[in-house]
N, C-alpha and C positions, 0 to 999 in steps of 0.2 A: 504494500500500500504506500501511496505517496502522501506528502504533507498537505497538499491542496488538491481540489478538483481540477484546477488548471494543469497541474503537473500530471494528473492522471490522464487527462485528455491529450496532453502533449505526448505521453508515452504511446497512447493508442495511435496517434497520427504518425509518429516516428516508426512504429511497427509496420503500418501500412506502407509508408514511403520507402522503408528499407526493403520491402518486397517488390515494389515497383521500380524505383531508381530512375524514372524518366527524367527527373529534374537534377540529376547529379552534376550537370554542367552549368547550372544557373548561378550558384554562389558557393560559398565555403560550407554552408550548413550541411548539405547533403553528403559531400565526401567525408566530413567529420562524423556524420551519423553512421555512415557505412563502416566505420572502424569499430562500431559497437554492436553487440548482439543483444544487450539488455541496457536499460536506461534507469539509473538511479537519479535521485533528485539533483545531485551535483552535475550529472551529465546533461540533464534537461535545462538546467540554468545556464550551463556553458553554451549549449546550442542556441538557446533563446537570445543570449547576449551576442552571439556570433551573427545572428540574423539582423540584416539592415532594413528589413521590412519594405523591400522594393516591390513586392507583389507579383513577381514573375512566376513563381511557383503556383500561385493561385490561378493566374491566367492560363497557364499551361496544363494544369492538372485535370485529368479526365474524371477525377472523383470529387472535385470541388462542388459546393452546393449548386443546384438542388439534388445532386446525387445522394443516394442513401448512405454512402460512406461518410458524407459531410466532412471532407478533408479541407480544412481552412488553416493552413500553416501560418500565414502572416498574423491573423488575429490571435490564434492560440499562443504562438510564441511571444507576441506582444504582451499578452496577459501574464505569461510566466515571467517575462523579462521585468515587468513592473513589480510583480510580487517579489522578485529577487532583490530589488532595491530595498524593499522593506525588510526582507529576511536578513540581509547582511549588514544593515545599518548599525552604526555604533554611536552612542551607547544604546542598548536594547530598549531602555525606557523611552527613547524618542522615536521608536519604530512606528507608533500610531500616528505620527505626523503625516505619514504617507496616505493615511485613510481620510484625511480632511481636505477641504477645498484649498488647493495650493494657491490659487489666485488671491483669495481673501486673506490668507496668512501673509503673503508677500506685500499686498497693498497696506494692510494694517501695520506691518513692520516698517515699511518705507515711510509712511506718514508719521508714525510714532517717532522714529529717529529724526526725521526732518523737523518735527515739532520740538524735539529735545535740543537740536542744534540751534534752531531759531531762538528758543528760550535762553540758551547759553549765550547767544550773541547779544540778546537784549540786556541780559544781566551784565555781560562783559563790556559792551560798547554799543548802545542802541544806534548810534550814528552809522555804524558799519552796515546796517541794513539798507541804507540809501546812499552809501558812499559811491563815488564814481572814480575812485583812485585805482581800481583793479587789484587791490591788495587783498588776497584771499585770507591772510592771517590776521587781518583786523576783525574778521568775523569769528574765527576760532584759531587760537594759537597753534602753531605747527606741532609742538610737542604733544599737546592734548589730542590733536587730530591723529598724529602718528600712533600714539598710545592706544587710542580707542580702536582704530582700524587694524592696528597690528595685533591686538588681542583677539579680535573676532576672526582675523585671517588665520592666525595660528590655531585657533580652535577648529575652524573649518578644515584646515589642512590635516589636523590630527584625526578628525572624524572621518574624512575621506580616506586617509591611509588605513585606518583600522577597518573600515568597511571593505576596502579593496582586499586587505589581508584575509578577511573572512571568506570572501569570494574566491580568492586565489588558492586558499587551502582546500576549500570544499570541492572545487572542480577537478582536483587531482593532478595538479601541476608536477607533483613529485614523480609521476610515472614517466615523464619525458623531460628533456632539458628546456622547459618553457622559459626559464629565467636566463638562458644563455645569451651572449651578446648577439649571435646570429638571429635567434628567434625574436629578440626584442627589436633588433634593427628592421627585420622584415615586418613586424607589427607596426613600427613607426611609419614605414613606407606605405603600408596598406591603409593605415588610419589617415595619414596625410592626404592620400589620393582618393579616399573613400572608395576603394577598389571594388567593394562588393555592393555598392549602391547603384549599380548599372544594369541590374536585371540580366546578367549574362552578356552584356555588351549593347543592349538596345535601350536601356534607360528604365525609369520607374513607371509603374502602372498607377494612375491616379483615378480620374473620374470615369475612364473608359478603357478600352483595350488598345489604345494608342500610346505606347510608352514615350516618355520624354526625359531629358536630363535636367529638368527644372529643379527637382528636389535636391539633386546633387549640387547644383550651382548655389542654391540658397543655403544649403548646409555649409558649403565652403565659405560663403560670405559671413555667416554667423560665426563659424569656428575661427577663421583667420581674423575676423574683426575683433573677436574677444582676445586672441593672442596679441594683436597689435595694440589694443588698449592696455593689456597687461604690460607689454614692452614699454609703452609710454609711461606707465606708472613707475616701472623699474628705473628707467632712465631719469625720470624726474627725481626719484629718491637719490640716485647717484649724483645728480647735479646739486641737490640740496646739501647732502652730507659730505660728498667728496670734494666739491668745488665752492660750496657756500653760495650757490646761485639760487635765489628764491623765485618761486612761481609768482605770477604767470610768466611763461617763456615766449620767446619770439616765434613768428610764424614758421621760420625755417630751422628751428631747433629740433632735436631728435624727439622730444616728447610730442611736439606738434606733428612732425612728419609721420610718427607712428599713430598718434591719437586721432588725427582727422580721418584718414582712410579707415581706421579701425571703427570709429564712431559711425561712419557711413555704412560700413558692412553690418554693424549691429542694428541699424535702422532698416536697411533693405532686406537682409537675410531673414529675420524673424517674420516680417510681413509676408514674404514669399512662402515661408514654411507654414505659416498659419493658413494662408489661402489654400495651399496644397492639401493641408490636413482637412480643411472644411469641405473640399471638393473631391476627396478620395471616394472611391467606391465604398458605400457604407458597410458592406459585408467584411471588409478588411480592417475596419476601425474598431478599436476597443473604446467605446463611447464613455465607459465609466471612468476612464483615466484622462479625459480631456481637460479636467480642471487643473491637474498637476502639469500637464504639458502646456496649457495656455499660460499658466503662471510663469513657467520657465521662459517661454518666448516673450511674454510681456516684460519680465524683468530685464532680459537682454535688450529688448527694444528701448525700454525706458533708460537704461544705462547709456546706450549710444546717443539717444535723443537729448537727454539732459546734459551730457558731456559736450555735444556740439553747441547747444544753446548757451552753455556756460562760456565757451570760447567766444561766441558771437556777442554776448551781453556783458562781458567782463568789465567794460568801461562805462557802464550805464548804471542807473540806480537799481536795476533789477538784479545786480550781482548777488546781493545777500540772499534773496529768495531762491535764485537759480542754484547757487552753490549749496544751499541747505537741501534742496530737493535732490540734487545730484548725489551728495554725500549720503542722504537717507536711502536712496535707491541702491547705491553700491553697498552700503552697510547691510541692507536687507538681502541683497544678492549673496553676499558672503555668508550671512547667518543661515540662509536656507539652502545653500549649496549641497550640504551632505544629505538633505532630506527632500530632494526633488529630482527633476529630470536631469540635472547637471551630472549626476553620478554615472549616467549611462556611458559617457565617454571613457571613464576609467575601466568599467567592467568590459566594455567592448574591446578596449585595448588589450586587456588581460586575455580575453577570449581569442583575439587575433594572435597573440603570442603563443598561446597553447596550440592553436591550429597550425602555426608555422612549425612548431616543434614536432607535432604529430605527423605533419606532412613529410618532414625530413626523416623522421624515424620510420614512417610507414608501417606502423604496427599498432594493435589495439592498446588503448590506455584505460587504466582502471581509474575512473573518476567518481567523485561523490562518496560521501560516507553514509548518506541517508538512503535507505531503501524505500 
């Protein structure tokens, strides 16, 4: 018996698919499945996180609904994948956060922190709210800002690492060299290129049976937009502590050269992904998890938009309000990272590393401790 009904259904589908094997060239899931003759919980969580939900197997399958076998791999693995985020989350006391409406939590957190920062500013220097000097640190001293965000970032990093460690151990990486340099490097390349988001080379299936590469493009804009914004923050930190240069920085400085395209990517990418999600063929969508996914995309979008607005309005009386909103959104993003859709990138990377190792070893792997 499996821990959840979703895992039980996933085992049924993998048993059917293992007998058919028509989709083995579509993505990495089916070759990985063929290395197994039975499926423990860890195996199924691994396969679910290896799935990129392109929908090609659903379109190609002769047993997909309304066939009596009711083989719907994209939706079932999406359900298992989401359940795995909750199962591996650290600490366990916070696992129920995945059951709540993610968008509401993110909005409340963002507004609460923005209100706190505004209150701090009013107490510290009320004139900073309408200042046109462009000085961020009149609103909130740099040390206080760095301490607040450093603390929540460290907690988020710890929670993400511990959750990933739980996943890494449970899927059975000890059976092959998944942690080797070659396996990790292959996983980096596959993740960076979104190699398995192409439906076997034709693209993702969305609202009909005409595949496109739109989801892949919007994923790239969101992913690399986030990385560029992170790079902008890192270079700004180096500027401040390494050279004593205080923000805001010039248009052609590294923080701006990283941050502007990053912010644009975080605005366009999430909009495109949300549109693709809302127009996908309904049978492939796990509607019960739309709240969490919407929250993730909304927080990414808000981070990019408020960052761009902050740059545009830094020399206007709107600086104080805009900075408060931006900091509140970023704080909320960090705070909710370990308990929302953001974790899927880490688990997918781990699954890609295991797949790279299994492919090289070309032998069955004993994964999962839970039967």
